[in-house]
N, C-alpha and C positions, 0 to 999 in steps of 0.2 A: 483363626484370625490371620489375615495376611498383612504384610508390610511391604510397601513399594519403595524401592530405592532407585533413584534416577542416576543417570550418568553424571549429571551435574552434582548430585550429592557425593558421588565417589570422588570426583575431582576436587570438590571443596574440602572433603575430609583429608585428601592427600596434601592439600595446601596447608590446612590448619594444623596437621600433625607434622608439619615441617619436613615432609618427605620429597618435596619437589626437586631439590638438588640431586638426591640419590636417583630418583626416577629419570631425570634428564641425563644423568651420567650413564645409566644403564642403556637408555635409548640411543644415546650418541655412540656408545661403544658398539652396540649391535649394528648400527648403520656403517660405522667405520669398518668393522669386520666384514660385512657383506660387500662393501665397496672394494676392499683390498683383495678379498677372495676372487671377485670378478676380474679385477685388474691383472692379477697374477695368473688367472686361468686355472685356478685350483679345482680339480674335479673331485666329486664326492660320490662314491658308489653306493648302490642299494645295499650291498653287504655291510658297508661301514655304518650306514644308517640303522640297519637291523641290529647290528652288534651293539651300537650305542643305545638303541631303544631297549634291548634286553637288559643291558647294564643299568639303565635308569629305572626300569621296572623292578629289578632286583633291589636296588638301593632304596626304593620307596616301598618295598615289600608288597608289590602288586603281583601276587602269585597267580590269581585266577583272572579270567577275562572280566568278571564282574567287578573285581577290585579296581581294575584299570578304568572301567566305565564310571564307577563311583568316584574315583579320583578326578576324572575329567569333569564330572558334574560339579564336584565341590569347587574346583578351580575355574569353572565357567569356560572350559576349553572345548572346542570341537576337535574331532580327530585330525583334521587338517592343521589346526593350530598346534596340536601336540607334535605333529610331524615337523612343524616349524621349530619348535623347541629343540627337538633332537637334531635337526639340521644345523641350527646355530651352534650347538655344543660341538658337533663334529667339525664344522667350519672353523670355529675358534681354535680347536686343537691343531688342525692341519695348517692353519695360517701361522700359528706359533712355531710349529716345526719348520715350516718353510723359511721363516725369518731368522730362526735362532739355532737350528740344529747344528750348524757348523761353527757355532760360537761357544758351545757348552764347555769344551775342554779348556779353552783359553780363559774363560771367565772363572772356571773352577780353580785353576792354578793361580790366577791372580788374586783370588779371594778365598783361598783355602782356609785361612785362619777363621773366617766367618763360620765355617761348617764344622769346626772342632766342637765336640760336646763334652760336658762334664756330668758325672753322676754324683749327686750330693744328698746328704741328709742335713736338714736345717732346723734350728730352733731360734725363735726370736724372743728376747727378754727386754725389759724396760730400762734396766740399769747397767751402765758400763761396769760398775763395781761388781755386780753380780755376775756379769758375763766373764769378767777376768777371773773371778773366783772359780767359776765352773771350768774355764779354760785350763787353769793351772791344776785343778783337781783331775781333769782328764789326762793331762800330761804326766801326772804323778801316778796314774792308775788307781786313784781313789774312787773314781766314779766312771761309768760308761756312758756313751752317748744315748743309748736307749733309756738309761736311768734319767738323764736330763729331759729327754723327750716326754717320758711318763709324768714328770713333775711340772713341766712348763708349757706343754702344748695343750690347748683347750679343745681343738677340733678332734673329735673321737677317732675318725678314720686316720687322720694324719698322726695322731698320738700312737695308735696301734701299729702304724708303719714306721715308728721311730723317726718321724720327720723326713722320710724318704721322698725325694722330689723327682727321682728318675733321671734320665739322660736329657739334657737341655743344651741348646746352643747359646752363644753369647747374648743374642738379642732377647733371650727368654729370662735372663738374670737381671736383677737390679743393677744399674750401671755402677753403683758404688762397690759392688762385690766382684765385678768381672776381673779386674787386674789380679786380685789375690787368688781367685778360684783357678784361673787358667795359667797361673804361674806355679801352682801347687805341684808337689811330687807325691802323688797318692800312694798308699792311703795316708791322709794327713788331716789333722784338725787345724783350722786356720785361727789366727788371733782374731778376737772379736772385731767386727766391722760395724761402724756407726752409720746408720742410714735414717732417712726421714721416717721410715716405718718402725724402726726400733734397732736394737743391737743384735746383729746376726752372729750366731755360732754355727759354723759350717764345717761338716766333715766331708772332705772330698774323697770319694771312694775310687773314682777312675776318671781318667782323661781319655776320650775316644777320638783317635785321629780319623778324619773322614776318608772314605773311599768312593770313587765316582761310579757307584752302582746304578742300576736302572731307576730306583726310587729317587736318588739324588739328582739324576739327570732330568727326571720329570719335574722335580721341584725347581731346579735352576731354570729350565725353559719356561715354566709357569711364572716365576718371578720376573724374568726378563720380559716376557710378553706383557705382564701386568703393568710393569713400568713403562714400556713402550706405548701401551694403549692409553694409559693415563696422560702421557705426554701428548699423544695425538688429540685427545679431547681438549686438553688445555690450550692447544693451538687453534681450536675452532671457536668461532663466534656463534653461540647457540641462540636460536630464536624459536619462540612458540607461535605457531600459526593459529590465529584466533578463529578464523572462519575458513576452513579448508575447502568449502564448496564454492567460495567466491574466488574471483581472480585476485591473486595476492598483490598487495601493494604495501608500502611502508606503514600505512595506518593500521593494516590488519596483522602486522607482525610485531611482537613484543620481545625484546631481548630478555633472556633468562638471567 
């Protein structure tokens, strides 16, 4: 038994599922990238496209040729359209490098505190009285943080890890906890912190000062480019062409 879905059905579903703003944002970004790449005369080699294509297939686990063809069929893409996907990825990366490669160091040193990370274990309890009792017991050595985690963390995996949250930067912590966490002298248990989510008991294991390695360079350039691209879209007045086959006039264009 077959089921026919029209292009009109697809567009209507996108509208009803409230995806139009995201779709328009993505389309606008792609057009801006293509225009800027052309204006700057940025060249993209076959070798760069091949390397990006290989990387994409690896990420999608497309090991065999059949895997790739099945993926293309699933996503309703032709081989030429797949090459367009890869081209856009390379073009986006090269444009970002062109615009921001020489601004990475200055941005890093101006915003170095943003990239400091803290390694913590955390437990959330409902009562400040209980949190203070546990805090003072920890200070007196009457209980350990893993003991508290075993008693008060309900998530099994987090409980087994004693509330270990790994290394995170400032923007990954609850705002109420940031000042205390990043002012800590590890290893240190922080005095209970009241938040909208509950009372936090936080063991600060380590504060990690950032180094401008290749991974961080890529993140900074990606962040700068994302901000720039968003600003470019916000400056544009976006219209949807109702009848692309007709000669456009104001009645055939609707502002998004």
